C-alpha angles and dihedrals in degrees: 000000000000137000115222132184144189126219095034093152093060129093096285102034098077091062094060124101117276089232089072112097115229120219115228092206114111127221088251091062123100121255088248089060094051091044091054091052092048091051089055093059108102119226097031129265118279099170135019121201112193109202099148114115141168100247115175106095092216092053090048093050091048093048107032091164088063098040 
C-alpha cells in the first residue's frame, strides 16, 4: 500500500518522507482527473495526506467557497 499527498511543494511538503507519492493534480483539477491519477498508482492507496491549499489572502477573500 502507498501513502500519497497533495500540496507537496508547499511549506510542509518538503519535510515529508521521500517514500510518500506526490500527486501532480492541482486543486483546480476536476475530481475525475484526480481519481484517474490515483487509479494509476500501483499497489493501492493506504493513506492520503491533503496539504494543498489556496494561500493568497486576496484570492481567498474573492473566492470564499474555495478558501
